[in-house]
C-alpha positions in Angstrom: 104.2 104.8 75.6 105.1 105.5 79.3 106.4 108.8 80.6 109.5 108.9 82.4 107.5 110.9 84.9 105.2 108.1 85.7 105.3 107.0 89.4 106.6 103.8 90.0 104.8 103.0 93.2 101.9 104.4 94.8 100.8 105.5 98.5 97.5 106.7 97.1 94.6 104.1 96.8 92.3 104.3 93.6 89.8 105.7 96.0 92.3 108.7 96.9 92.7 109.3 93.1 88.9 109.5 92.4 88.5 111.7 95.6 91.0 114.2 94.1 89.6 114.1 90.6 86.0 114.4 91.9 86.4 116.7 95.1 90.1 118.4 94.8 91.9 116.9 97.8 93.2 113.8 99.4 93.5 113.5 103.4 96.6 111.6 104.3 97.0 110.6 107.8 99.9 109.7 110.2 102.7 111.4 107.7 105.2 112.3 110.3 106.2 111.9 113.9 104.9 114.2 116.4 105.9 112.6 119.5 108.2 114.2 122.2 111.7 114.3 120.8 110.8 114.7 117.2 111.2 117.8 115.0 107.8 118.4 114.5 107.3 118.7 118.5 110.2 120.9 119.2 108.9 123.2 116.5 105.5 123.3 118.3 107.1 123.9 121.7 109.1 126.7 120.4 106.3 128.5 118.6 105.1 129.6 122.3 108.4 131.5 122.9 108.7 132.9 119.3 105.2 134.3 119.7 105.6 135.7 123.2 102.5 133.7 124.5 102.1 131.4 127.4 100.9 127.8 126.9 99.0 128.1 130.5 98.0 131.6 130.6 95.1 132.0 128.5 95.1 135.5 129.3 98.1 135.8 126.7 96.2 134.3 123.7 94.9 136.6 121.1 91.5 136.1 119.3 93.3 136.2 116.3 95.7 133.9 114.1 99.5 134.8 113.5 101.1 133.8 110.2 105.1 133.0 111.5 107.9 133.3 109.1 110.2 130.3 109.0 113.5 130.2 111.1 114.1 126.3 110.4 113.2 123.8 107.5 113.5 120.3 106.8 113.4 118.3 103.4 110.0 116.9 102.8 111.5 113.5 101.5 113.2 113.0 105.1 110.5 114.6 107.3 107.7 113.1 105.7 108.4 110.1 103.0 104.6 109.4 102.7 103.7 113.0 101.8 106.8 113.3 99.5 105.4 110.5 97.4 101.8 111.4 97.4 102.7 114.8 96.2 105.0 113.5 93.4 102.1 111.0 92.5 99.6 113.9 92.2 102.0 116.1 90.2 102.9 113.3 87.8 106.3 112.0 89.0 109.1 113.3 91.1 110.8 114.4 88.3 107.9 117.0 87.4 108.4 118.6 91.1 110.7 121.6 91.0 113.6 121.6 93.5 114.0 119.8 96.9 110.6 120.5 98.6 110.9 121.6 102.1 108.7 122.4 105.1 109.3 124.4 108.3 108.1 126.1 111.4 106.2 128.8 109.4 103.1 128.2 111.3 99.7 129.8 110.9 98.8 129.7 114.6 95.1 130.0 115.2 94.7 131.1 119.0 91.1 132.1 118.8 90.1 133.9 115.6 86.3 134.5 116.3 86.4 133.2 119.8 84.4 136.7 120.6 81.8 136.0 117.5 79.0 133.6 116.9 80.3 130.5 115.0 79.9 130.3 111.4 79.9 127.3 109.3 81.6 126.9 105.9 79.6 129.3 103.6 79.5 132.9 101.8 79.1 134.5 105.2 82.3 133.7 106.4 84.3 135.8 103.8 87.8 135.4 102.8 87.4 132.8 100.0 90.6 133.0 97.6 92.8 130.9 95.5 96.3 130.5 96.7 99.4 132.1 94.9 100.0 135.8 95.7 103.4 135.9 94.2 102.4 135.3 90.4 100.4 136.3 87.7 97.8 133.2 87.2 97.3 130.9 84.3 95.7 127.7 83.4 99.2 126.2 83.5 100.9 127.8 85.9 103.9 125.9 87.6 104.3 128.2 90.3 101.7 126.4 92.7 101.9 122.6 92.4 99.5 121.7 95.1 97.8 123.4 97.9 99.3 121.8 100.9 98.1 121.9 104.5 100.1 120.2 107.3 98.7 119.6 110.7 100.9 120.3 113.5 97.9 120.1 116.2 94.9 117.9 116.2 91.9 119.9 114.7 88.5 119.2 115.8 85.3 120.6 114.4 85.0 124.4 115.2 88.7 124.3 115.9 90.0 126.3 113.1 90.3 123.9 110.6 90.7 125.3 107.0 87.1 125.5 104.8 87.5 124.3 101.4 85.1 124.3 98.5 85.4 121.0 96.9 83.2 122.0 93.8 85.3 125.1 93.3 87.9 123.7 91.0 85.9 123.6 87.7 84.9 127.4 88.0 88.4 128.3 88.5 89.6 126.2 85.8 87.1 127.7 83.4 87.9 131.1 84.2 91.5 130.8 83.7 90.9 128.9 80.4 88.7 132.1 79.5 91.6 134.3 80.4 94.7 133.6 78.7 96.0 137.2 79.3 96.5 136.0 83.2 94.4 136.9 86.3 96.1 138.6 89.2 96.3 137.2 92.6 93.0 139.1 93.8 91.5 138.9 90.3 89.5 136.0 90.7 85.6 136.6 91.3 85.8 134.6 94.5 82.6 136.0 96.0 80.7 135.2 92.6 82.3 131.7 92.9 81.4 130.7 96.5 77.8 131.8 95.7 77.5 128.8 93.6 79.4 126.2 95.5 77.4 123.5 97.3 80.2 121.1 98.5 81.6 123.3 101.3 83.6 121.1 104.1 85.6 122.0 107.3 89.0 120.1 107.6 89.5 118.5 110.5 92.4 115.9 111.6 95.2 114.7 113.8 98.6 116.3 114.3 100.7 114.7 111.3 98.0 114.5 109.1 98.2 116.3 105.6 96.0 117.6 103.1 96.8 117.9 99.6 94.5 119.9 97.4 94.3 121.3 93.8 95.6 124.5 93.4 92.3 125.9 92.0 90.4 125.0 95.1 88.7 127.7 96.8 89.5 128.1 100.8 89.4 130.3 103.9 90.1 130.4 107.4 87.6 129.3 110.1 87.0 130.6 113.6 88.6 128.6 116.3 86.0 128.2 119.5 88.0 125.3 120.7 90.2 125.9 124.0 93.2 124.6 121.9 95.8 126.4 119.4 95.4 125.2 116.0 99.2 125.0 114.4 99.4 124.1 110.7 101.6 125.1 107.9 100.4 126.0 104.2 103.6 125.4 102.2 103.8 125.7 98.4 105.7 123.6 96.0 106.4 124.3 92.3 106.4 122.4 88.8 109.6 122.1 86.9 107.4 123.1 84.1 103.9 124.4 83.3 101.1 122.0 83.4 100.3 120.3 79.9 97.0 119.5 78.6 98.0 118.2 75.3 100.0 115.2 76.1 98.6 112.8 73.7 100.9 114.1 71.0 104.0 112.5 72.8 102.3 109.7 74.6 103.5 111.0 78.2 100.9 110.8 80.8 98.5 113.1 82.3 99.3 114.2 86.1 96.1 113.8 88.3 96.3 117.4 88.7 96.2 117.7 84.8 93.5 115.4 84.4 91.4 117.3 87.3 91.5 120.4 85.2 90.7 118.5 81.8 87.5 116.9 83.5 86.6 120.4 84.6 86.9 121.5 81.2 84.9 118.8 79.8 87.5 117.7 77.3 90.3 114.9 77.1 92.8 117.5 75.8 93.2 121.2 75.6 95.7 123.6 73.6 96.6 126.3 76.2 98.9 129.1 75.7 99.2 132.3 77.7 99.1 135.4 75.7 101.3 137.4 78.0 104.6 136.7 79.5 104.7 135.0 82.9 105.0 137.6 85.7 106.3 137.4 89.1 104.7 139.6 92.1 106.4 140.4 95.2 103.6 140.2 98.1 103.4 142.5 100.9 103.8 139.7 103.5 107.6 139.5 102.7 108.1 142.9 104.8 105.9 141.8 107.6 107.6 138.4 107.7 110.9 140.2 108.0 109.8 142.2 110.8 108.4 139.4 112.9 111.7 137.6 112.8 113.5 140.5 114.1 111.1 140.5 117.2 111.5 136.9 117.5 115.2 137.0 117.6 115.1 139.7 120.5 112.6 137.1 122.4 115.1 134.5 122.1 117.9 136.6 123.1 116.3 137.8 126.1 115.7 134.2 127.2 119.3 133.4 126.9 120.7 136.6 128.5 
């Protein structure tokens, strides 16, 4: 029996699927237009004004990164049909993805984080390793974070601020969540312990227009930017319409690649999971910070128009 959520056409190869199952990610290339005149190009050009930084005066660049709030968005199915199809495929079909996904100009702009420090390769020493999702109590089947998505709006070269990922961390997180049906708070994962046991640590690099789709359980962290260019990316989150299921054999529906990744991590072909407490939303502290940043950006843009 075939599930109604089965994907009819594939933009991912068999090798992509196996890489997702074995290493927790897929690297998609050339997913959207970045040429002058494109929406992506305009967002990048506007980012300098929004942050009050000159693209030609390096003295205005902080040795830091700025998490920019959104002021404009576009539907992913229009902005990047290729990425939208791949996201749907990994989630088990478009009808398993909640709502109408959108991306926007909420850049994480790395102008030179750690430029004044020695370069650190991916490893426990860099610190900051975490699982995404600061707005909900985590369960093995949580629908709030469909995939960890990294969208590149600038070329990212080695040592240029690319996200570090721990490709063998998914089984550790999956097993921990299976052992804690009472849920895990966003800061409740023993990430320092996990990363000490990870061996497959990688630095993501790519071209503007590339997209990384990662399993939501993968550990990741920021890296230093020792390159002379700004690194611009967004880290959007989508949601599933319903919690993941690991017992689909009973109704004949197909496991999504996300679900199969968890089952492989647990070493079983099906798993009966039920949270022992109600699902819970959490209001993250970044919400207030984003509102304050939007107010400052409006002041800068108003001053330019005056």
